C-alpha positions as CSV (number, residue, x, y, z in Angstrom):
1,X,-1.8,41.9,-36.1
2,X,-1.5,38.2,-35.8
3,X,-4.1,36.8,-33.3
4,X,-2.7,35.1,-30.3
5,X,-3.5,31.4,-30.3
6,X,-6.0,30.3,-27.6
7,X,-4.4,28.6,-24.6
8,X,-4.6,24.9,-24.6
9,X,-7.0,23.6,-22.0
10,X,-5.8,20.8,-19.8
11,X,-7.6,17.5,-20.6
12,X,-10.1,16.7,-17.9
13,X,-9.4,13.8,-15.6
14,X,-10.6,10.5,-17.1
15,X,-10.8,8.3,-14.0
16,X,-13.4,10.3,-11.9
17,X,-15.4,10.5,-15.1
18,X,-15.4,6.7,-15.4
19,X,-16.6,6.3,-11.8
20,X,-19.2,9.0,-12.0
21,X,-22.7,7.7,-11.5
22,X,-21.5,4.1,-10.8
23,X,-22.4,1.8,-8.0
24,X,-19.5,-0.2,-6.6
25,X,-19.3,-3.4,-4.5
26,X,-16.4,-3.9,-2.1
27,X,-15.4,-6.8,0.1
28,X,-12.9,-6.3,2.9
29,X,-13.9,-2.7,3.3
30,X,-13.2,-2.7,7.1
31,X,-9.6,-3.8,6.6
32,X,-6.5,-1.6,6.4
33,X,-6.5,-1.4,2.6
34,X,-10.3,-1.6,2.3
35,X,-10.8,1.5,4.4
36,X,-8.3,3.5,2.4
37,X,-10.0,2.3,-0.9
38,X,-13.4,3.6,0.3
39,X,-11.9,6.9,1.5
40,X,-10.0,7.5,-1.7
41,X,-13.0,6.6,-3.9
42,X,-15.1,9.1,-2.0
43,X,-12.5,11.8,-2.1
44,X,-11.1,11.5,-5.7
45,X,-14.2,10.3,-7.5
46,X,-16.8,12.5,-5.8
47,X,-19.5,11.8,-8.4
48,X,-19.5,8.1,-7.6
49,X,-23.1,7.1,-6.9
50,X,-22.9,4.4,-4.2
51,X,-20.4,2.2,-2.4
52,X,-21.9,-1.1,-1.2
53,X,-19.7,-2.6,1.5
54,X,-20.0,-6.3,2.3
55,X,-19.8,-7.0,6.0
56,X,-20.4,-10.1,8.1
57,X,-23.5,-9.8,10.3
58,X,-22.8,-9.4,14.0
59,X,-25.0,-10.7,16.7
60,X,-27.0,-7.8,18.4
61,X,-25.4,-5.2,16.1
62,X,-27.7,-3.7,13.5
63,X,-26.2,-2.8,10.1
64,X,-27.1,0.8,10.7
65,X,-25.0,0.8,13.8
66,X,-22.0,-0.8,12.0
67,X,-22.4,1.8,9.3
68,X,-22.3,4.6,11.8
69,X,-19.2,3.1,13.5
70,X,-17.5,2.9,10.1
71,X,-18.3,6.5,9.3
72,X,-16.6,7.5,12.6
73,X,-13.4,5.8,11.6
74,X,-10.3,8.1,11.8
75,X,-9.6,7.4,8.1
76,X,-12.6,9.6,7.2
77,X,-11.6,12.6,9.3
78,X,-10.8,14.8,6.2
79,X,-14.1,13.8,4.5
80,X,-16.1,14.4,7.6
81,X,-14.6,17.9,7.8
82,X,-14.7,19.0,4.2
83,X,-17.4,17.0,2.4
84,X,-19.5,14.9,4.9
85,X,-22.2,14.4,2.4
86,X,-19.9,11.9,0.7
87,X,-20.3,9.4,3.6
88,X,-24.0,9.1,2.8
89,X,-23.0,7.2,-0.3
90,X,-21.9,4.2,1.9
91,X,-24.3,1.3,2.1
92,X,-23.8,-1.8,4.3
93,X,-24.6,-5.2,2.8
94,X,-24.9,-7.9,5.4
95,X,-23.2,-11.0,4.0
96,X,-20.2,-13.4,4.2
97,X,-17.6,-14.3,1.6
98,X,-17.6,-17.9,2.8
99,X,-21.4,-18.4,2.2
100,X,-23.0,-19.4,-1.1
101,X,-24.1,-16.3,-3.0
102,X,-22.1,-14.4,-0.3
103,X,-25.1,-15.0,2.0
104,X,-27.3,-12.6,0.0
105,X,-31.0,-13.2,-0.7
106,X,-32.8,-12.4,-3.9
107,X,-34.0,-9.0,-2.7
108,X,-30.5,-7.9,-1.7
109,X,-29.1,-9.1,-5.0
110,X,-31.8,-7.1,-6.8
111,X,-30.9,-4.0,-4.8
112,X,-27.4,-4.4,-6.1
113,X,-28.4,-4.7,-9.7
114,X,-26.8,-1.4,-10.7
115,X,-23.3,-2.5,-9.5
116,X,-20.8,-2.3,-12.3
117,X,-17.4,-2.5,-10.6
118,X,-16.5,-5.1,-7.9
119,X,-13.3,-5.0,-5.7
120,X,-12.6,-8.2,-3.9
121,X,-10.2,-7.3,-1.1
122,X,-11.4,-9.6,1.8
123,X,-8.9,-12.3,2.7
124,X,-7.2,-13.9,5.7
125,X,-3.6,-12.7,5.9
126,X,-2.3,-14.9,8.7
127,X,0.7,-16.7,7.1
128,X,0.5,-19.9,9.0
129,X,-3.3,-20.3,9.0
130,X,-4.7,-23.9,8.8
131,X,-5.0,-24.9,5.1
132,X,-8.8,-25.5,5.2
133,X,-9.4,-22.0,6.6
134,X,-7.1,-20.4,4.1
135,X,-8.7,-22.2,1.2
136,X,-12.2,-21.2,2.5
137,X,-11.3,-17.5,2.9
138,X,-8.8,-17.0,0.1
139,X,-9.8,-19.4,-2.7
140,X,-13.4,-20.4,-2.4
141,X,-14.4,-16.8,-1.7
142,X,-13.0,-15.7,-5.0
143,X,-15.3,-18.1,-6.9
144,X,-18.3,-17.1,-4.8
145,X,-17.6,-13.4,-5.6
146,X,-17.4,-14.3,-9.3
147,X,-20.7,-16.3,-8.9
148,X,-22.2,-13.1,-7.5
149,X,-20.8,-11.0,-10.3
150,X,-22.5,-13.3,-12.8
151,X,-25.8,-12.2,-11.4
152,X,-25.2,-8.5,-11.8
153,X,-26.7,-7.3,-15.1
154,X,-24.6,-4.1,-15.2
155,X,-21.3,-5.6,-14.2
156,X,-18.2,-4.5,-16.2
157,X,-15.2,-5.0,-14.0
158,X,-14.0,-7.3,-11.2
159,X,-10.6,-6.7,-9.6
160,X,-9.1,-9.3,-7.3
161,X,-6.6,-7.9,-4.7
162,X,-3.9,-10.6,-4.3
163,X,-0.3,-10.1,-3.2
164,X,3.1,-9.6,-5.0
165,X,4.3,-12.7,-3.0
166,X,1.7,-15.1,-4.3
167,X,4.6,-16.7,-6.3
168,X,7.4,-16.1,-3.8
169,X,9.0,-19.4,-4.8
170,X,10.0,-17.6,-8.1
171,X,12.9,-15.0,-7.9
172,X,11.8,-13.1,-11.0
173,X,8.1,-12.4,-10.9
174,X,6.3,-11.3,-14.1
175,X,2.9,-9.7,-14.4
176,X,1.2,-13.0,-15.4
177,X,-0.8,-15.8,-13.8
178,X,1.5,-18.7,-13.1
179,X,0.6,-22.3,-13.6
180,X,-0.1,-23.9,-10.2
181,X,1.1,-27.3,-9.0
182,X,-2.5,-28.5,-9.0
183,X,-5.9,-27.3,-10.2
184,X,-7.8,-25.1,-7.7
185,X,-10.8,-27.5,-7.8
186,X,-8.5,-30.4,-7.0
187,X,-7.2,-28.6,-4.0
188,X,-10.8,-27.8,-2.8
189,X,-11.7,-31.4,-3.2
190,X,-8.7,-32.6,-1.1
191,X,-9.5,-30.1,1.6
192,X,-13.2,-31.0,1.7
193,X,-12.5,-34.8,1.9
194,X,-9.6,-35.0,4.4
195,X,-10.0,-34.8,8.2
196,X,-8.3,-31.9,9.9
197,X,-5.6,-34.3,11.3
198,X,-4.8,-35.7,7.8
199,X,-4.9,-32.3,6.2
200,X,-2.4,-30.9,8.7
201,X,-0.1,-33.9,8.1
202,X,-0.1,-33.4,4.3
203,X,-0.1,-29.6,4.2
204,X,3.7,-29.1,3.9
205,X,3.8,-31.4,0.8
206,X,0.7,-29.8,-0.7
207,X,1.9,-26.2,-0.4
208,X,5.5,-26.9,-1.4
209,X,7.4,-24.9,-2.7
210,X,5.3,-22.0,-1.4
211,X,6.5,-20.8,2.0
212,X,3.1,-20.8,3.7
213,X,-0.6,-21.3,3.3
214,X,-1.3,-17.6,2.7
215,X,0.9,-17.3,-0.5
216,X,-0.2,-20.8,-1.6
217,X,-3.9,-20.0,-1.5
218,X,-3.4,-16.6,-3.0
219,X,-1.6,-18.2,-6.0
220,X,-4.5,-20.7,-6.3
221,X,-7.0,-17.9,-6.2
222,X,-5.2,-16.1,-9.1
223,X,-5.4,-19.3,-11.1
224,X,-9.1,-19.6,-10.4
225,X,-9.8,-16.0,-11.4
226,X,-7.9,-16.4,-14.7
227,X,-9.7,-19.7,-15.5
228,X,-13.1,-18.4,-14.6
229,X,-12.6,-15.1,-16.4
230,X,-12.4,-16.9,-19.8
231,X,-16.1,-17.4,-19.8
232,X,-17.1,-14.2,-17.8
233,X,-19.2,-11.4,-19.3
234,X,-17.0,-8.8,-17.5
235,X,-13.3,-7.9,-17.6
236,X,-11.1,-9.0,-14.7
237,X,-7.8,-7.9,-13.3
238,X,-5.4,-9.1,-10.6
239,X,-3.8,-6.5,-8.4
240,X,-0.6,-7.5,-6.5
241,X,0.7,-5.0,-4.0
242,X,3.9,-5.9,-2.1
243,X,4.3,-5.1,1.6
244,X,1.7,-2.4,2.3
245,X,2.8,0.1,4.8
246,X,1.6,3.5,6.2
247,X,0.4,6.2,3.8
248,X,2.7,8.6,2.1
249,X,0.2,11.5,2.0
250,X,-3.5,10.4,2.0
251,X,-5.8,10.5,3.9
252,X,-2.9,12.0,6.0
253,X,0.8,11.2,6.2
254,X,1.7,8.1,8.1
255,X,-1.8,6.7,8.5
256,X,-1.6,3.0,9.6
257,X,-4.1,0.7,11.3
258,X,-2.6,-2.8,11.5
259,X,0.2,-4.7,13.1
260,X,1.2,-6.7,10.1
261,X,4.8,-6.9,8.9
262,X,6.9,-3.7,9.4
263,X,4.3,-2.1,11.7
264,X,4.4,-5.1,14.0
265,X,8.2,-5.0,14.1
266,X,8.1,-1.2,14.7
267,X,5.7,-1.4,17.6
268,X,7.5,-4.3,19.2
269,X,10.9,-2.6,18.9
270,X,9.6,0.8,19.9
271,X,8.1,-0.7,23.1
272,X,11.5,-2.3,24.0
273,X,10.3,-5.8,23.5
274,X,11.9,-6.9,20.2
275,X,15.7,-6.8,19.9
276,X,16.6,-9.4,17.3
277,X,15.0,-10.7,14.2
278,X,15.9,-13.2,11.4
279,X,16.7,-10.9,8.5
280,X,19.3,-10.0,5.8
281,X,19.9,-6.3,6.2
282,X,21.2,-6.0,2.6
283,X,18.1,-7.5,1.0
284,X,15.5,-5.2,-0.7
285,X,12.5,-4.4,1.4
286,X,9.8,-4.0,-1.2
287,X,7.3,-1.8,0.6
288,X,4.5,0.3,-0.9
289,X,2.6,3.1,0.9
290,X,-1.0,2.3,1.2
291,X,-2.2,5.4,-0.6
292,X,0.0,4.7,-3.6
293,X,-1.3,1.1,-3.7
294,X,-4.9,2.2,-3.5
295,X,-4.6,5.0,-6.1
296,X,-3.1,2.4,-8.4
297,X,-5.9,0.0,-7.7
298,X,-8.5,2.7,-8.5
299,X,-6.7,3.3,-11.8
300,X,-6.4,-0.5,-12.5
301,X,-10.2,-0.8,-12.4
302,X,-10.6,2.2,-14.7
303,X,-8.2,0.7,-17.3
304,X,-9.7,-2.7,-17.0
305,X,-13.2,-1.2,-17.6
306,X,-12.3,0.9,-20.6
307,X,-10.0,-1.7,-22.3
308,X,-12.5,-4.6,-21.8
309,X,-9.6,-7.0,-22.1
310,X,-10.8,-10.6,-22.3
311,X,-7.5,-11.8,-20.8
312,X,-6.9,-11.3,-17.0
313,X,-4.3,-8.5,-16.7
314,X,-2.0,-8.6,-13.7
315,X,-0.5,-5.6,-12.0
316,X,2.6,-5.8,-9.7
317,X,2.4,-2.8,-7.5
318,X,5.9,-2.6,-6.0
319,X,8.7,-0.2,-5.1
320,X,11.3,-2.2,-7.0
321,X,12.2,0.9,-9.1
322,X,12.9,2.9,-6.0
323,X,14.3,0.4,-3.6
324,X,15.2,0.5,0.1
325,X,16.8,-2.3,2.2
326,X,15.9,-3.9,5.5
327,X,19.1,-2.6,6.9
328,X,18.0,1.0,6.0
329,X,14.6,0.3,7.4
330,X,16.1,-0.8,10.7
331,X,18.4,2.2,11.0
332,X,15.5,4.6,10.2
333,X,13.1,2.8,12.5
334,X,15.3,2.8,15.5
335,X,16.3,6.4,15.0
336,X,12.7,7.6,14.8
337,X,11.3,5.5,17.6
338,X,13.9,7.2,19.8
339,X,13.0,10.6,18.3
340,X,9.3,10.0,18.6
341,X,9.1,7.5,21.5
342,X,6.1,5.5,22.3
343,X,4.4,5.7,25.7
344,X,5.5,3.3,28.5
345,X,8.2,1.3,26.6
346,X,9.6,-1.6,28.7
347,X,13.2,-0.9,27.7
348,X,15.3,1.3,25.5
349,X,14.8,0.4,21.8
350,X,17.9,-1.3,20.3
351,X,18.4,-4.4,18.2
352,X,20.0,-6.1,15.3
353,X,19.3,-8.4,12.3
354,X,21.1,-11.7,11.8
355,X,21.0,-14.5,9.3
356,X,22.8,-17.0,11.6
357,X,20.2,-19.2,13.3
358,X,22.5,-20.0,16.2
359,X,23.1,-16.3,16.9
360,X,19.4,-15.7,16.5
361,X,18.4,-18.4,19.1
362,X,21.0,-17.3,21.6
363,X,20.1,-13.6,21.2
364,X,16.4,-14.3,21.5
365,X,16.9,-16.1,24.8
366,X,19.3,-13.6,26.3
367,X,17.6,-10.4,25.1
368,X,13.9,-11.4,25.0
369,X,12.9,-14.8,26.5
370,X,14.8,-14.6,29.8
371,X,14.1,-10.9,30.5
372,X,10.4,-11.0,29.6
373,X,9.8,-14.3,31.5
374,X,11.7,-13.0,34.5
375,X,9.8,-9.8,34.7
376,X,6.5,-11.7,34.2
377,X,7.5,-14.1,37.1
378,X,8.5,-11.2,39.4
379,X,5.2,-9.4,38.7
380,X,3.2,-12.5,39.5
381,X,5.2,-13.2,42.7
382,X,4.7,-9.7,44.1
383,X,1.1,-9.4,42.9
384,X,1.8,-6.6,40.5
385,X,-0.9,-6.4,37.8
386,X,0.2,-5.6,34.3
387,X,-1.8,-5.0,31.1
388,X,0.7,-7.3,29.2
389,X,1.3,-11.0,29.5
390,X,5.0,-10.9,28.9
391,X,5.4,-14.6,28.6
392,X,2.9,-14.7,25.8
393,X,4.5,-11.7,24.1
394,X,7.8,-13.5,24.2
395,X,6.3,-16.4,22.3
396,X,4.6,-14.1,19.8
397,X,7.8,-12.3,19.1
398,X,9.5,-15.6,18.1
399,X,6.4,-16.6,16.0
400,X,6.6,-13.2,14.2
401,X,10.3,-13.6,13.5
402,X,9.7,-17.1,12.1
403,X,6.8,-16.1,9.9
404,X,8.6,-13.1,8.5
405,X,12.1,-14.6,8.0
406,X,11.4,-16.0,4.5
407,X,10.4,-12.5,3.3
408,X,13.2,-10.8,5.1
409,X,16.0,-13.1,4.0
410,X,15.1,-13.2,0.3
411,X,14.5,-10.6,-2.4
412,X,12.6,-10.6,-5.7
413,X,12.8,-8.9,-9.0
414,X,9.3,-7.7,-9.9
415,X,8.3,-6.8,-13.4
416,X,6.0,-3.7,-13.2
417,X,5.5,-2.9,-16.9
418,X,1.7,-2.9,-16.7
419,X,1.8,-0.4,-13.8
420,X,4.3,1.7,-15.5
421,X,2.2,1.9,-18.7
422,X,-0.9,2.6,-16.6
423,X,0.9,5.5,-15.0
424,X,2.0,6.9,-18.3
425,X,-1.6,6.6,-19.6
426,X,-3.0,9.0,-17.0
427,X,-3.7,12.6,-17.9
428,X,-2.0,15.3,-15.9
429,X,-5.4,16.0,-14.2
430,X,-5.6,12.3,-13.2
431,X,-2.0,12.3,-11.9
432,X,-2.8,15.4,-9.8
433,X,-5.4,13.5,-7.8
434,X,-4.0,9.9,-8.0
435,X,-0.4,9.2,-7.1
436,X,0.9,6.1,-8.8
437,X,4.6,7.3,-8.7
438,X,6.8,5.2,-6.5
439,X,9.9,7.2,-7.6
440,X,8.5,10.1,-5.5
441,X,9.0,8.2,-2.3
442,X,11.7,9.5,0.0
443,X,12.2,6.5,2.3
444,X,13.8,8.5,5.1
445,X,10.9,10.9,5.2
446,X,8.4,8.1,4.9
447,X,10.0,6.3,7.8
448,X,9.7,9.3,10.0
449,X,6.0,9.7,9.1
450,X,5.6,6.0,9.6
451,X,6.7,6.2,13.2
452,X,4.7,9.3,13.9
453,X,1.6,7.7,12.3
454,X,2.1,4.5,14.3
455,X,2.2,6.5,17.5
456,X,-0.8,8.6,16.6
457,X,-3.1,6.4,14.7
458,X,-2.2,2.8,15.6
459,X,-1.3,3.2,19.3
460,X,-3.7,6.1,19.8
461,X,-1.0,8.1,21.8
462,X,-1.4,11.8,22.1
463,X,1.0,14.3,20.7
464,X,1.0,16.4,23.8
465,X,2.4,13.4,25.8
466,X,5.6,13.3,23.7
467,X,7.7,15.2,26.3
468,X,6.8,12.7,29.0
469,X,7.7,9.9,26.7
470,X,11.1,11.6,26.0
471,X,11.8,11.8,29.7
472,X,11.1,8.1,30.1
473,X,13.3,7.4,27.1
474,X,16.2,9.3,28.5
475,X,15.9,7.4,31.8
476,X,15.8,4.0,29.9
477,X,18.8,5.1,27.8
478,X,20.8,5.7,31.0
479,X,19.8,2.3,32.4
480,X,20.6,0.6,29.1
481,X,24.1,2.1,29.1
482,X,24.5,1.2,32.8
483,X,23.6,-2.4,32.1
484,X,26.0,-2.5,29.2
485,X,28.8,-1.1,31.4
486,X,28.2,-3.7,34.1
487,X,28.2,-6.5,31.5
488,X,31.4,-5.2,30.1
489,X,33.0,-5.0,33.5
490,X,31.9,-8.6,34.3
491,X,33.4,-9.9,31.0
492,X,36.7,-8.1,31.7
493,X,36.8,-9.6,35.1
494,X,36.0,-13.0,33.7
495,X,38.8,-12.8,31.1
496,X,41.3,-11.6,33.8
497,X,40.4,-14.3,36.2
498,X,39.7,-17.1,33.8
499,X,43.1,-18.9,34.4
500,X,42.4,-18.9,38.2
501,X,38.8,-20.2,37.7
502,X,40.0,-23.0,35.4
503,X,42.5,-24.0,38.0
504,X,39.9,-24.1,40.8
505,X,37.4,-26.2,38.7
């Protein structure tokens, strides 16, 4: 009798093994992506030894209290329920990315001597930030983090989290560090030696052809990392996610915690405040769920560590291979904010995109500025207190539209070869715990979870209140149709009586 061959055993996951016993250092851990990074490391790499989280000191708030507050974050609900001991691996490091040596003394640096992997995620993401602030937060901080890495005897990997739009002035974006229009050190010298007034005056010419100070300083930071990495004793990588949106699955479907980009549009439209935005509906909306982005980031650090590549490798983490458009996003978003309405919307959610600046301006005044300022005026006149300053909101809506229009009226072709090869390199066991596959995204399903998550996690609205929200939405829909009917009647009357009116005047 021929013996039956022994079944092949599945290769063990390589990535958790890489992180086992390691101490990691993370900046930006309290941000949207930073929190998910911490959660996914604790969940997928459970043998990791310690996560040191850099946080700015706060007056009258002890580090122990900040750590306790962080552990109570909603993002850690699953970990608190299933493996709460993992949260004991979190350690707060009081420091500041804008300070020399990150504001750390010798004793603290000594305490961090076992750190072997560093994730630099902290950044200022305001698109129109003053150039000196953006340089301080996004460029100088990178060099200070790398100075800190030089002092770590066990350091092996430093990953810088940039953005896929750092080179948004180029239509076809490769996975490489592009030559910048000036040396990062020249830029820092200019910023340090000019007055605020002079710097404000020359900022447009300095950052051109970049659309804003955010993308400009991110590109400069990439250049600084690549230059500095040539003499570093550790391997470096640059991670470029596109527009990061709510989670696909982890820590739970639809988790979202910020109002940047699509989530800001969604909340404003769902609350009946935003009705028009400067956008090309047929352009690709390159969005990436936060859990896919973070799982890819974790794998990037692993590959960087095992390959020990002397050249800085760049990873474009995008959904280019599984695209959706802004028009599809708008249709799905409006459908789902009506299906899962937010509490107390001001008006029925409706709206449109336009590329025509004249139409945009007229529509903004008719649909947003005049109604919001009128309601604000009436509330003040009758002494009605509201939790919202509608006049301020009106201004912010226009600012949001202006800041996003460049990214919503253009599209880019992203090369993702490095991410694709990384995905193919994972063992089946690694792929079972880390999702790097953008082709698995069903954008219609994701949009529905996005709206549910926005309602539940961002706006903190209770699921049991959904019926009351539906009742209000039905009432607003009736009012919306009534107003449309009245306007239509008025326009018909105007057309019919136009000859008479012209004769009179």
